[in-house]
Structure formats: structure tokens, C-alpha cells
PAMI-457061 format. One record per residue (C-alpha): x, y, z; residue in three letters. Coordinates in steps of 0.02 Angstrom, whole numbers, padded with zeros to 5 digits, always signed. Example, Ala and Ser with C-alpha at 12.3 -4.5 7.8 and 13.67 -1.06 7.14 Angstrom:
+00615-00225+00390ala +00684-00053+00357ser 
***
This chain:
+00408+01761-00093unk +00396+01563+00004unk +00525+01503+00111unk +00606+01348+00075unk +00559+01202+00159unk +00655+01053+00218unk +00565+00932+00373unk +00737+00872+00429unk +00833+01039+00442unk +00676+01113+00522unk +00705+00990+00656unk +00852+01005+00678unk +00847+01165+00698unk +00702+01166+00819unk +00816+01025+00926unk +00990+01130+00921unk +00899+01277+01025unk +00806+01190+01150unk +00962+01104+01176unk +01057+01294+01207unk +00914+01323+01308unk +00908+01186+01398unk +01107+01196+01423unk +01120+00992+01373unk +01284+00894+01313unk +01332+00942+01144unk +01427+00776+01129unk +01277+00667+01175unk +01148+00791+01078unk +01264+00738+00895unk +01242+00580+00914unk +01032+00588+00961unk +01022+00690+00844unk +01059+00580+00669unk +00968+00441+00637unk +01052+00275+00671unk +00955+00176+00519unk +00891+00255+00362unk +00856+00080+00226unk +00779+00119+00042unk +00728-00018-00045unk +00667-00049-00218unk +00490-00125-00257unk +00443-00223-00413unk +00271-00225-00435unk +00173-00317-00569unk +00024-00209-00600unk -00139-00266-00644unk -00106-00233-00858unk +00029-00356-00865unk +00179-00217-00855unk +00296-00201-00695unk +00313-00026-00599unk +00476-00014-00457unk +00423+00104-00319unk +00550+00191-00205unk +00512+00133-00013unk +00616+00189+00161unk +00637+00154+00316unk +00714+00285+00428unk +00771+00204+00604unk +00806+00358+00704unk +00864+00307+00903unk +00812+00136+01014unk +00913+00184+01158unk +00747+00223+01261unk +00652+00044+01173unk +00621-00024+01018unk +00574+00092+00842unk +00401+00136+00823unk +00315+00237+00667unk +00204+00240+00557unk +00233+00205+00365unk +00143+00328+00233unk +00097+00319+00038unk +00128+00467-00039unk +00185+00528-00211unk +00282+00677-00118unk +00360+00525-00003unk +00545+00569+00018unk +00708+00506+00124unk +00710+00671+00198unk +00539+00691+00251unk +00551+00519+00304unk +00696+00559+00424unk +00621+00707+00487unk +00444+00579+00541unk +00574+00455+00622unk +00652+00609+00732unk +00485+00681+00774unk +00435+00506+00855unk +00596+00480+00949unk +00540+00653+01029unk +00370+00604+01059unk +00384+00438+01114unk +00497+00520+01258unk +00399+00678+01296unk +00255+00560+01345unk +00354+00443+01432unk +00343+00259+01330unk +00477+00160+01309unk +00490+00176+01122unk +00624+00261+01009unk +00569+00320+00844unk +00543+00277+00671unk +00455+00319+00517unk +00446+00203+00323unk +00371+00254+00188unk +00319+00223+00021unk +00346+00356-00154unk +00157+00304-00218unk -00016+00392-00251unk -00125+00244-00179unk -00285+00334-00287unk -00197+00281-00428unk -00196+00075-00381unk -00309-00038-00389unk -00343-00127-00214unk -00250-00292-00283unk -00096-00181-00334unk -00107-00112-00171unk -00088-00263-00075unk +00037-00339-00206unk +00153-00141-00155unk +00132-00169+00031unk +00174-00368+00031unk +00322-00325-00062unk +00360-00171+00074unk +00336-00285+00208unk +00462-00432+00139unk +00559-00277+00086unk +00600-00210+00284unk +00570-00357+00351unk +00739-00393+00429unk +00724-00231+00508unk +00560-00238+00603unk +00489-00348+00757unk +00392-00333+00894unk +00549-00314+00984unk +00641-00217+00881unk +00538-00095+00760unk +00344-00114+00744unk +00242+00006+00599unk +00105+00078+00606unk +00000+00188+00503unk +00009+00338+00435unk -00043+00437+00293unk -00143+00343+00147unk -00122+00184+00257unk -00240+00087+00362unk -00293-00069+00478unk -00314-00146+00303unk -00120-00105+00282unk -00047-00155+00425unk -00147-00325+00411unk -00078-00353+00234unk +00099-00326+00340unk +00050-00403+00478unk +00010-00558+00353unk +00162-00570+00253unk +00291-00544+00400unk +00188-00689+00495unk +00216-00793+00335unk +00407-00772+00352unk +00408-00817+00499unk +00306-00977+00497unk +00186-00903+00658unk +00065-00773+00725unk +00174-00619+00745unk +00021-00496+00811unk +00158-00389+00907unk +00249-00359+00740unk +00127-00197+00686unk -00001-00093+00787unk -00161-00003+00727unk -00203-00183+00656unk -00390-00235+00650unk -00454-00326+00825unk -00506-00462+00736unk -00296-00488+00719unk -00238-00420+00892unk -00281-00212+00874unk -00330-00135+01007unk -00501-00024+01059unk -00483+00154+01029unk -00316+00116+00938unk -00420+00191+00764unk -00476+00373+00855unk -00318+00387+00971unk -00222+00530+00875unk -00401+00638+00854unk -00440+00589+01023unk -00257+00635+01087unk -00300+00813+00976unk -00455+00842+01074unk -00365+00826+01265unk -00234+00927+01217unk -00366+01064+01176unk -00454+01025+01321unk -00292+01047+01425unk -00241+01204+01361unk -00392+01283+01379unk -00412+01242+01565unk -00239+01313+01596unk -00320+01489+01553unk -00477+01441+01651unk -00576+01395+01494unk -00689+01244+01410unk -00729+01157+01233unk -00899+01217+01252unk -00845+01376+01245unk -00724+01392+01088unk -00734+01371+00896unk -00636+01273+00800unk -00563+01257+00632unk -00475+01103+00556unk -00373+01086+00424unk -00373+00920+00381unk -00548+00770+00375unk -00425+00623+00384unk -00404+00484+00523unk -00329+00637+00645unk -00426+00778+00585unk -00592+00695+00574unk -00600+00597+00731unk -00563+00763+00818unk -00694+00851+00730unk -00818+00723+00786unk -00747+00723+00961unk -00730+00922+00997unk -00904+00923+00909unk -00984+00784+01042unk -00892+00884+01190unk -00993+01052+01131unk -00871+01151+01027unk -00917+01252+00900unk -00830+01181+00712unk -00832+01326+00617unk -00720+01269+00472unk -00654+01097+00394unk -00530+01056+00235unk -00476+00906+00127unk -00395+00889-00038unk -00542+00947-00093unk -00544+01128-00034unk -00636+01175+00141unk -00813+01222+00192unk -00877+01345+00322unk -01010+01392+00431unk -01001+01530+00576unk -01153+01447+00662unk -01055+01285+00668unk -01066+01122+00558unk -01120+00952+00605unk -00954+00861+00617unk -01049+00701+00613unk -01144+00723+00465unk -01028+00766+00348unk -00907+00631+00429unk -01038+00500+00373unk -01072+00576+00204unk -00854+00573+00156unk -00848+00409+00221unk -01056+00328+00154unk -01031+00422-00034unk -00849+00410-00052unk -00847+00615-00081unk -00747+00757-00039unk -00800+00889+00045unk -00810+01029-00110unk -00971+00887-00147unk -01067+00935+00013unk -01219+01045+00006unk -01313+01114+00145unk -01379+01301+00166unk -01272+01433+00267unk -01111+01321+00223unk -00997+01397+00094unk -00843+01342+00004unk -00683+01411+00043unk -00490+01388+00001unk -00384+01260+00095unk -00285+01439+00147unk -00455+01527+00196unk -00471+01372+00311unk -00311+01414+00406unk -00336+01609+00407unk -00526+01603+00453unk -00563+01662+00635unk -00597+01576+00747unk -00554+01510+00930unk -00440+01332+00891unk -00352+01300+00747unk -00310+01123+00706unk -00187+01099+00563unk -00198+00898+00539unk -00154+00881+00349unk +00028+00888+00297unk +00204+00957+00349unk +00212+01173+00337unk +00032+01218+00305unk +00068+01378+00433unk +00214+01454+00387unk +00308+01628+00348unk +00183+01673+00219unk +00028+01664+00305unk +00067+01668+00507unk +00024+01845+00491unk -00134+01831+00438unk -00206+01679+00565unk -00365+01759+00659unk -00346+01614+00780unk -00285+01618+01001unk -00244+01448+01004unk -00168+01311+00861unk -00141+01123+00917unk -00056+01037+00790unk -00116+00902+00726unk -00009+00850+00616unk +00181+00844+00623unk +00276+00974+00574unk +00149+01088+00516unk +00216+01226+00570unk +00402+01316+00516unk +00542+01383+00610unk +00495+01564+00530unk +00314+01538+00559unk +00327+01468+00754unk +00430+01627+00796unk +00289+01769+00715unk +00155+01659+00806unk +00240+01662+00958unk +00283+01873+00932unk +00072+01898+00920unk +00042+01800+01045unk -00037+01659+01000unk -00037+01498+01091unk +00032+01343+00990unk +00015+01155+01080unk +00158+01062+00950unk +00138+00911+00882unk +00274+00798+00974unk +00123+00823+01123unk -00020+00848+01048unk -00012+00695+00921unk +00060+00579+01031unk -00130+00492+01076unk -00095+00384+00922unk +00078+00308+00972unk +00018+00301+01132unk -00131+00198+01106unk -00005+00091+00999unk +00078+00049+01154unk -00054+00020+01240unk -00091-00129+01075unk +00099-00202+01101unk +00070-00220+01290unk -00079-00303+01256unk -00023-00426+01118unk +00134-00473+01212unk +00028-00501+01393unk -00104-00597+01285unk -00249-00470+01348unk -00370-00366+01300unk -00411-00203+01367unk -00574-00120+01358unk -00624+00060+01239unk -00645+00132+01431unk -00478+00089+01496unk -00388+00152+01340unk -00458+00307+01311unk -00448+00336+01508unk -00246+00266+01526unk -00234+00406+01365unk -00290+00542+01453unk -00203+00501+01595unk -00053+00489+01518unk -00055+00648+01403unk -00109+00757+01552unk +00026+00701+01656unk +00149+00742+01519unk +00058+00907+01506unk +00082+00974+01676unk +00288+00937+01657unk +00296+01030+01469unk +00185+01166+01585unk +00319+01183+01724unk +00478+01187+01592unk +00403+01308+01498unk +00375+01403+01663unk +00560+01359+01723unk +00657+01388+01557unk +00523+01545+01510unk +00514+01492+01358unk +00385+01420+01220unk +00278+01241+01262unk +00388+01176+01087unk +00540+01218+01159unk +00484+01173+01336unk +00431+00980+01273unk +00578+00968+01142unk +00691+01011+01312unk +00606+00864+01418unk +00631+00739+01254unk +00807+00776+01224unk +00838+00755+01399unk +00754+00575+01429unk +00859+00538+01279unk +01016+00599+01298unk +01007+00535+01495unk +00993+00361+01404unk +01129+00396+01301unk +01242+00450+01454unk +01196+00304+01550unk +01211+00175+01407unk +01365+00256+01354unk +01474+00238+01182unk +01475+00042+01094unk +01612-00008+01115unk 
***
């Protein structure tokens, strides 16, 4: 029987356990675990056929005690307030564990963007930007792309916000086009961070990227970029999946060729045909024999129903919340090493921070500087996670949560309770 999965309960449960293991102040923790603000907006949009549809949108601001709120915006038909609360909380933890001066937020609109024309999508995005305009700003809350949103979405939000303010405001969003103040390396940053995380955990065990086979669930921005980067660094990509299903090849898949096929044809993986490549289900991608599994789609991919069937040695969480609490316990019992999402997929927010800094300083960094600084920050954070794991005798996930919560709680304590 499938376990019930509630993403916000999941993150609070893990935080609570980390708080106990880390011996933290219960009263400060009670403040930290709750979002500071939850906003729901209703967005009327005139469709191409002249009818009006009203969409539901959200912006949850979890914590700004370490800096401005920061978090992506997703467009998805299953998006809801509880999911956005969880994602905002994860973002606070993510920023804290890699020690960048941001707090956590998240936004979303309940819509299947594939059912909208480009014109309808633009109008919906602008209406959403108008609705949350009082909440966002370069020194308040900085949105970014997430599931089913991209640099074009950010360009529409930037333009709407700037029109309302009467001046260019490039710092209000990150992940925007280069021509509008975006950063080189931002589009691939989350996938690159996943590849860096894979490299770091393998190095701990005396292995190299060239030594391992990799399966990736999800071929969006995160999974697709991780696949290409790992492929270029010598890893054997044995399985990939997108919304249409999965493909598998024991001798390895050409991630560049597959990415080009998806991008140029607009087709999906179920349309990809090549000798030696067989089509498999999403579940078979997760449970196929590989060294490294990267869940890079949505939440709750790995749960109590399939955790016993996994055949990997390492899990690098590319998605937010892909593993349930029950599955975590089963994986730990089986000795499968898991690098948690709040570290593994932090590359996106780290390079968003770089973009924000460039906008504020009116500077431009080259790609080499962006990628080198990203790896430097992630490597330093990983060393801290390993040390905390050894000191507290806990999993890497618990160690990452302990580090993040200690930083958040310390900031709350020294700031004091207002008034």
C-alpha cells in the first residue's frame, strides 16, 4: 500500500529529527519551522478565444533572517499551497547549508502550461507578477525559474515589475536572459551542482566519475544538464526518463545526441529510437542496475514502495524532496549513500546569488569564474557536511539539516524576538 506523502510534513519531520540530534533550542526551532508569510492570489486571464479563466497562484516566504527571500516559481497542474510551503522551507535550508546570504521562498501557479498558447502564458505570467509585486524586489524577495518556467518567464516578470516601478530593475529576478542582466552559467547551474556533488561523494570513497554508471530520472533543466555534464566527464549514462517514459542502454547512452534530439525535434524520449536502446518505465529507471541514481523530477519519487528495489550505491538528489522519510530509513539500512537535495541541487541558487551580485555591482563575470566559484562554495559546504556527519554519527541528510538549522537558529537568537 502506498504511503501518504505530504511534502510539508516531510520536511518538518526531518527538521524535527535534526533539531533533536543537534541539540538545538526548541523555542527558536518553533519559529524557524513556520513560514513567515503565505500568500494566495487569483489570476483572471482572457484566453485567446475570448473566455476568461481564473488561475490560482501562490508565494510563500519562509525566512529572511539571513538575507532576502529567494526561490523559484513553478507552473504545474498539481501545484498547491502545501507543496509551495515545503519548497520554500527547503530553500531556506539550502541557502543556509551552502552559507549564502539568502532566505527561502517559493512561488507557483496551478496550471498545465502545455495547454496554453505563448500569448496566454505571457498574460498569465504578467498577471501573476502584478499580483505578487508588493512582495518582491531586489532587496526583498527574488524569484527565479523552476518547473515549467525559464528565462523567458523571468523576462516577462522583470518587465512587468520594471514597468510598475518606472525604471529597469534587473535584480528583481535571477535566471533571466543574458541580454537583460542574466549570468553566464546560470541555466546549467543546478545540473552542474548535481555533477559536482556526484564527484565529491565519489572522491570521498576513492572513486572517479569515469568509474560509474548513472541513471537519471527527469530530463528537464536539472536532469538534462546533469546528464550532459556527467557524460562529458566520462560517466556512463545507462538510463534516462522524461514525462513520456524511460530509455535504457547497458553500454551507455549518448547524452548529447539525446538532448539534441529532444530540443530540436520537440519530441519526447518515447520517440527516441536507436539500436541497443530499449524503452522502459519511469519505475524501471529508478530501479535499474547502476552505481549512481539521480532523481531529478518531482517530489516523492523514492518511497517505501520502491526503496527496497533500488540497485544503486549512491543517490544524488537533483529534485527537491524526491525521497520520503520512510524511504530514507530503508535506504540507510541498505547502506545506500544519499547526498541530500538541500546540498546536491543548490547550484542553481548559488549561481542565482552570483547573478544578483553582478546586477547590484553592475558587473559581468565570465563563465569560468562562475563555474569555478560554484565548485569552491559547494566543496567547502560538503566538507562541513562530512564533518558534521562524523561528529553527530548521522546520515549526510541529517548533517546538512543540522548545519542549516544551526545557522538559521543562531541568526534568530542574535536578532532577538520583535518587538
